[in-house]
N, C-alpha and C positions, 0 to 999 in steps of 0.2 A: 582951139587950143589945144594944145597936147599931155598928151596924158606921159609922167613921169614915171618909170618902173621904180617901184616899191621894192627895197632892199630884200632881199629874203631871208629871211630866219635864219640866224648860223643852223650848219651841219650838225648835228652831235651824233656820235659815234659811242656805239652798245657795244661795250665785251663782257663778254662770258664770264670772267671772274668777275664783274664789279656785280654782273645780277647775281653770283651767287654771295656776295659779301653783304648784300640787303639786309635787309633786316628781317624777310623772311627766312633767310637762308638759316642753316642751324650753324652752332659754333664750330661742330666734329667737322662738317664739309668746308671750311675754312679754311680747318687744321691739317686737312689731307691736301689742298689744292695747294696753300704754301710752304707745303712737304717739310712742317716743325715737326718738333722732336715727339709730340703727339701724335698727330699723323703716321709718320713714319713705327710707330708701337703700334697705332692702329692695324697699318697692313702686315707689317713682321708676325702680328697674331694671326692674320687672315691666312698669310701664308704656312704658317707654325699648324694651322688645325686643318689648312689642304695636304700638308705634310704625313703629319698622322695620320688624317683617314685614309691614307695612301700607302702607309707603313702598317696600317692595322688590317686592311685587306690584300696587301701583298702578303701577309704573314697567313691570313685566312687561304689565301691559294695553296701557299706551301705546304704548309698543315695538310690540308684535303686531297693535293695531290703527291706531295711530299710523304706520306705517310702509307701511302696504298703500295708502293713497294716494299715497306718496313713490313705491312701485314702480308705479304705475300710471301716475304721470307720466314716469319715469325710463326704463320699459320698454310705449310703446305697445302693442307687440306683447300683451302680456301682458293687458292693458284691452280687446282686440277679442277674446279668446277668448272663445269661445261651448259652454261643455261643458253637456250637456244640452239644447242651445238657449237656453240666459240667460248675458246675458252676466255674466263672471268678477266682476266688482266688486259687483255684485250677489247674487253667490251670496255670495260672500267675507263681506260686511258687512249682510248680511237675512237670510243663513241660516248661516253660520258663526258668526258671531260669538257667538250666543247659547251651544251650547255650550263654546264657550272663557269667554267671563263666566262658566257654569256651574261648570267645571271650577276656574278662579282661586279661586272664592268656598268652592266646597269646600275648596281644598288653605288659603285661609285661616281658615276655622273649625277645621280640623284639626290647622294647625298653633297656632291660640292658643288652640286645647285641650291641647296639648300642651306647649306651656309652662306654662300656666295651671296642669296635671297636674306638671309637674318645681319649681312652687314650692311645690305644699302641701304633694309630697313630701319639699321642701329644711325648710318650716316645722314640718313635723310627723314629721322625724326625733328620734328619742331621742338624747338626748345620751349621749355616750363617757365 
């Protein structure tokens, strides 16, 4: 007696967008994936937050480094100071400026990652 092969079950195609739209996915994530007006507003808010952060830290750098020449012009005695046998303007602008920029850069990365993490938590938060 010959056996007949049984028909295999039809293939099921799983698409990430369908998984995201399932009942467990939040409404916010669907709005982002569909690029609706709400999703665009959320992304625009994230970009504005990142831009505001970048502009604030750029202002810190501009004031922090830009105020030094002004300080030296207003207070010539400060400009003539020689700690460690090196002129203070050279010491501040040539040595201290780099660690300052590294700290500002680290702060930007840390705060930008926190902003993105908060945005991700907002998007992935389950609906109540």
